[in-house]
MOPAC internal coordinates of N, CA, C and O (Angstrom, degrees):
PM7 1SCF
backbone

  N    0.0000 0     0.00 0     0.00 0    0    0    0
  C    1.4802 1     0.00 0     0.00 0    1    0    0
  C    1.5389 1   110.19 1     0.00 0    2    1    0
  O    1.2310 1   121.03 1   132.74 1    3    2    1
  N    1.3111 1   115.63 1   -47.26 1    3    2    1
  C    1.4782 1   119.23 1  -179.80 1    5    3    2
  C    1.5113 1   110.04 1   -63.05 1    6    5    3
  O    1.2310 1   121.11 1   140.83 1    7    6    5
  N    1.3199 1   115.48 1   -39.17 1    7    6    5
  C    1.4588 1   118.76 1   179.86 1    9    7    6
  C    1.5298 1   111.16 1   -62.37 1   10    9    7
  O    1.2310 1   120.75 1   139.81 1   11   10    9
  N    1.3119 1   116.17 1   -40.19 1   11   10    9
  C    1.4710 1   120.64 1   178.56 1   13   11   10
  C    1.5276 1   111.10 1   -64.70 1   14   13   11
  O    1.2310 1   120.03 1   138.11 1   15   14   13
  N    1.3192 1   117.54 1   -41.89 1   15   14   13
  C    1.4798 1   121.91 1   178.62 1   17   15   14
  C    1.5272 1   109.64 1   -62.45 1   18   17   15
  O    1.2310 1   120.26 1   136.06 1   19   18   17
  N    1.3300 1   117.11 1   -43.94 1   19   18   17
  C    1.4518 1   119.78 1  -179.95 1   21   19   18
  C    1.5313 1   111.27 1   -66.13 1   22   21   19
  O    1.2310 1   120.61 1   143.18 1   23   22   21
  N    1.3220 1   116.45 1   -36.82 1   23   22   21
  C    1.4410 1   119.69 1   177.95 1   25   23   22
  C    1.5392 1   111.55 1   -65.58 1   26   25   23
  O    1.2310 1   120.88 1   137.85 1   27   26   25
  N    1.3169 1   115.92 1   -42.15 1   27   26   25
  C    1.4728 1   120.18 1   177.77 1   29   27   26
  C    1.5235 1   109.41 1   -63.98 1   30   29   27
  O    1.2310 1   119.98 1   136.73 1   31   30   29
  N    1.3246 1   117.65 1   -43.27 1   31   30   29
  C    1.4527 1   121.40 1   179.64 1   33   31   30
  C    1.5335 1   110.32 1   -61.52 1   34   33   31
  O    1.2310 1   120.32 1   139.21 1   35   34   33
  N    1.3179 1   117.00 1   -40.79 1   35   34   33
  C    1.4481 1   120.74 1   178.81 1   37   35   34
  C    1.5242 1   110.75 1   -64.21 1   38   37   35
  O    1.2310 1   119.71 1   137.51 1   39   38   37
  N    1.3304 1   118.16 1   -42.49 1   39   38   37
  C    1.4447 1   121.64 1   178.01 1   41   39   38
  C    1.5431 1   112.01 1   -63.16 1   42   41   39
  O    1.2310 1   121.17 1   139.54 1   43   42   41
  N    1.3234 1   115.36 1   -40.46 1   43   42   41
  C    1.4660 1   120.34 1   177.87 1   45   43   42
  C    1.5326 1   109.12 1   -61.00 1   46   45   43
  O    1.2310 1   120.88 1   135.72 1   47   46   45
  N    1.3332 1   115.92 1   -44.28 1   47   46   45
  C    1.4603 1   120.34 1   179.71 1   49   47   46
  C    1.5307 1   111.09 1   -61.48 1   50   49   47
  O    1.2310 1   120.61 1   137.81 1   51   50   49
  N    1.3248 1   116.44 1   -42.19 1   51   50   49
  C    1.4585 1   120.43 1  -179.94 1   53   51   50
  C    1.5279 1   110.58 1   -64.24 1   54   53   51
  O    1.2310 1   120.89 1   136.34 1   55   54   53
  N    1.3041 1   115.90 1   -43.66 1   55   54   53
  C    1.4815 1   119.90 1   179.43 1   57   55   54
  C    1.5140 1   110.81 1   -63.14 1   58   57   55
  O    1.2310 1   120.04 1   136.05 1   59   58   57
  N    1.3227 1   117.53 1   -43.95 1   59   58   57
  C    1.4580 1   119.75 1   179.24 1   61   59   58
  C    1.5143 1   111.61 1   -63.00 1   62   61   59
  O    1.2310 1   120.74 1   140.39 1   63   62   61
  N    1.3151 1   116.20 1   -39.61 1   63   62   61
  C    1.4775 1   118.72 1   179.67 1   65   63   62
  C    1.5184 1   111.10 1   -68.38 1   66   65   63
  O    1.2310 1   120.64 1   144.31 1   67   66   65
  N    1.3441 1   116.37 1   -35.69 1   67   66   65
  C    1.4718 1   118.45 1   179.21 1   69   67   66
  C    1.5261 1   111.26 1   -70.40 1   70   69   67
  O    1.2310 1   120.39 1   144.11 1   71   70   69
  N    1.3101 1   116.86 1   -35.89 1   71   70   69
  C    1.4674 1   119.85 1   179.30 1   73   71   70
  C    1.5296 1   109.24 1   -65.15 1   74   73   71
  O    1.2310 1   121.42 1   142.62 1   75   74   73
  N    1.3411 1   114.88 1   -37.38 1   75   74   73
  C    1.4609 1   120.16 1   178.80 1   77   75   74
  C    1.5021 1   111.61 1    96.78 1   78   77   75
  O    1.2310 1   121.94 1   -50.66 1   79   78   77
  N    1.2830 1   113.89 1   129.34 1   79   78   77
  C    1.4730 1   119.53 1  -178.36 1   81   79   78
  C    1.5310 1   111.13 1   -95.20 1   82   81   79
  O    1.2310 1   119.82 1   160.18 1   83   82   81
  N    1.2930 1   117.95 1   -19.82 1   83   82   81
  C    1.4575 1   120.60 1   178.62 1   85   83   82
  C    1.5188 1   114.28 1    86.90 1   86   85   83
  O    1.2310 1   120.62 1   141.43 1   87   86   85
  N    1.3127 1   116.43 1   -38.57 1   87   86   85
  C    1.4521 1   120.16 1  -178.25 1   89   87   86
  C    1.5202 1   110.43 1  -140.66 1   90   89   87
  O    1.2310 1   120.99 1   -17.07 1   91   90   89
  N    1.3118 1   115.72 1   162.93 1   91   90   89
  C    1.4627 1   120.82 1   175.33 1   93   91   90
  C    1.5201 1   109.78 1   -64.21 1   94   93   91
  O    1.2310 1   120.24 1   142.59 1   95   94   93
  N    1.3188 1   117.15 1   -37.41 1   95   94   93
  C    1.4667 1   121.57 1   179.07 1   97   95   94
  C    1.5312 1   109.95 1   -61.69 1   98   97   95
  O    1.2310 1   120.58 1   136.93 1   99   98   97
  N    1.3202 1   116.50 1   -43.07 1   99   98   97
  C    1.4512 1   120.54 1   178.50 1  101   99   98
  C    1.5282 1   111.86 1   -62.33 1  102  101   99
  O    1.2310 1   120.75 1   140.17 1  103  102  101
  N    1.3289 1   116.16 1   -39.83 1  103  102  101
  C    1.4553 1   120.10 1   177.55 1  105  103  102
  C    1.5099 1   110.55 1   -64.33 1  106  105  103
  O    1.2310 1   119.60 1   139.07 1  107  106  105
  N    1.3256 1   118.37 1   -40.93 1  107  106  105
  C    1.4453 1   122.40 1   176.38 1  109  107  106
  C    1.5047 1   112.69 1   -60.77 1  110  109  107
  O    1.2310 1   120.11 1   138.37 1  111  110  109
  N    1.3146 1   117.40 1   -41.63 1  111  110  109
  C    1.4550 1   121.96 1   177.63 1  113  111  110
  C    1.5414 1   110.49 1   -64.31 1  114  113  111
  O    1.2310 1   120.16 1   138.91 1  115  114  113
  N    1.3020 1   117.30 1   -41.09 1  115  114  113
  C    1.4695 1   121.62 1   179.05 1  117  115  114
  C    1.5257 1   110.27 1   -63.52 1  118  117  115
  O    1.2310 1   120.32 1   135.70 1  119  118  117
  N    1.3039 1   117.00 1   -44.30 1  119  118  117
  C    1.4523 1   121.35 1  -179.83 1  121  119  118
  C    1.5239 1   110.43 1   -63.89 1  122  121  119
  O    1.2310 1   120.65 1   138.48 1  123  122  121
  N    1.3369 1   116.36 1   -41.52 1  123  122  121
  C    1.4565 1   119.62 1   177.22 1  125  123  122
  C    1.5103 1   111.48 1   -62.46 1  126  125  123
  O    1.2310 1   120.08 1   136.62 1  127  126  125
  N    1.3162 1   117.44 1   -43.38 1  127  126  125
  C    1.4645 1   122.12 1   178.44 1  129  127  126
  C    1.5381 1   110.66 1   -60.21 1  130  129  127
  O    1.2310 1   120.81 1   133.19 1  131  130  129
  N    1.3285 1   116.06 1   -46.81 1  131  130  129
  C    1.4699 1   120.18 1  -179.73 1  133  131  130
  C    1.5077 1   110.04 1   -61.23 1  134  133  131
  O    1.2310 1   119.68 1   137.38 1  135  134  133
  N    1.3095 1   118.22 1   -42.62 1  135  134  133
  C    1.4655 1   122.11 1  -179.97 1  137  135  134
  C    1.5164 1   110.83 1   -61.73 1  138  137  135
  O    1.2310 1   120.69 1   133.27 1  139  138  137
  N    1.3405 1   116.29 1   -46.73 1  139  138  137
  C    1.4613 1   120.51 1   179.51 1  141  139  138
  C    1.5324 1   111.56 1   -60.17 1  142  141  139
  O    1.2310 1   120.60 1   134.16 1  143  142  141
  N    1.3362 1   116.46 1   -45.84 1  143  142  141
  C    1.4638 1   119.23 1  -178.79 1  145  143  142
  C    1.5086 1   111.78 1   -67.50 1  146  145  143
  O    1.2310 1   119.82 1   144.91 1  147  146  145
  N    1.3069 1   117.94 1   -35.09 1  147  146  145
  C    1.4805 1   121.09 1   176.92 1  149  147  146
  C    1.5074 1   110.17 1   -64.55 1  150  149  147
  O    1.2310 1   120.00 1   136.33 1  151  150  149
  N    1.3321 1   117.61 1   -43.67 1  151  150  149
  C    1.4633 1   121.90 1  -179.91 1  153  151  150
  C    1.5430 1   109.69 1   -64.69 1  154  153  151
  O    1.2310 1   120.06 1   138.54 1  155  154  153
  N    1.3353 1   117.48 1   -41.46 1  155  154  153
  C    1.4503 1   120.92 1   177.54 1  157  155  154
  C    1.5183 1   110.94 1   -61.55 1  158  157  155
  O    1.2310 1   120.02 1   137.94 1  159  158  157
  N    1.3184 1   117.58 1   -42.06 1  159  158  157
  C    1.4566 1   122.29 1  -179.63 1  161  159  158
  C    1.5130 1   110.87 1   -64.51 1  162  161  159
  O    1.2310 1   120.01 1   144.19 1  163  162  161
  N    1.3288 1   117.59 1   -35.81 1  163  162  161
  C    1.4364 1   120.64 1  -178.92 1  165  163  162
  C    1.5625 1   111.77 1   -73.59 1  166  165  163
  O    1.2310 1   121.18 1   155.79 1  167  166  165
  N    1.3173 1   115.35 1   -24.21 1  167  166  165
  C    1.4644 1   119.26 1   179.56 1  169  167  166
  C    1.5431 1   112.23 1   -75.46 1  170  169  167
  O    1.2310 1   121.12 1   154.81 1  171  170  169
  N    1.3308 1   115.47 1   -25.19 1  171  170  169
  C    1.4560 1   119.37 1  -176.73 1  173  171  170
  C    1.4668 1   112.93 1  -100.34 1  174  173  171
  O    1.2310 1   120.10 1   180.00 1  175  174  173

């Protein structure tokens, strides 16, 4: 289960990077969002 969550989080990160954040600040926000969602998924 944890492996699947990490795999999904990695794919989300790749997609966000491919779409392009435009700025370093945007990239930081995306990474923060991914981290929060991964932690939430691990809690449930």
